[in-house]
C-alpha positions, 0 to 999 in steps of 0.5 A: 844727276849733274852733267858736265860738258865733255870733250868727245873725238868723232870717229869719222873726222877725228875732230874734237867736239862738246857733248854738252850737259844739256845734250847729255840730259836730253839723251838721258831723257830719251833713254839713250845709253851710248854718247854720240860718236860724230861731231855735228857736221859729220852727223849732218853729212850722214843724215843727208846721205841716208835721207837725201832726196830719195823717196822723202822728197827734197829735204830743206838744207840746214845750217849749223849754228850755235845758239845766242842764248844757251850756246848749244849746237843747232841747226837752222833752215838758213845760213847765218850771217852773223848780224843777227842772234840765232837761236835753238828751237827751245830758246827761240820759243822762250825769246818769241814769247816774250 
């Protein structure tokens, strides 16, 4: 099945966001049948509310980024400065192994 990027609207903030073909393929591989309802920022906020710094201990702050290799939205444990490329975990493994 061929996937194409879709523009969706976040149910929390009302902003448009892209549900990429790669994300759709990932959702299908995991057996998920629903599309995401929230943008990356709102998903991060919701996760922080849910898991916060409760019994799980302090969680590392994550920052939104766009992969320099594939363009997919991702999260990284540092604040991107813009002077160096940032990669999603899949592309980072490929770049690291070159």
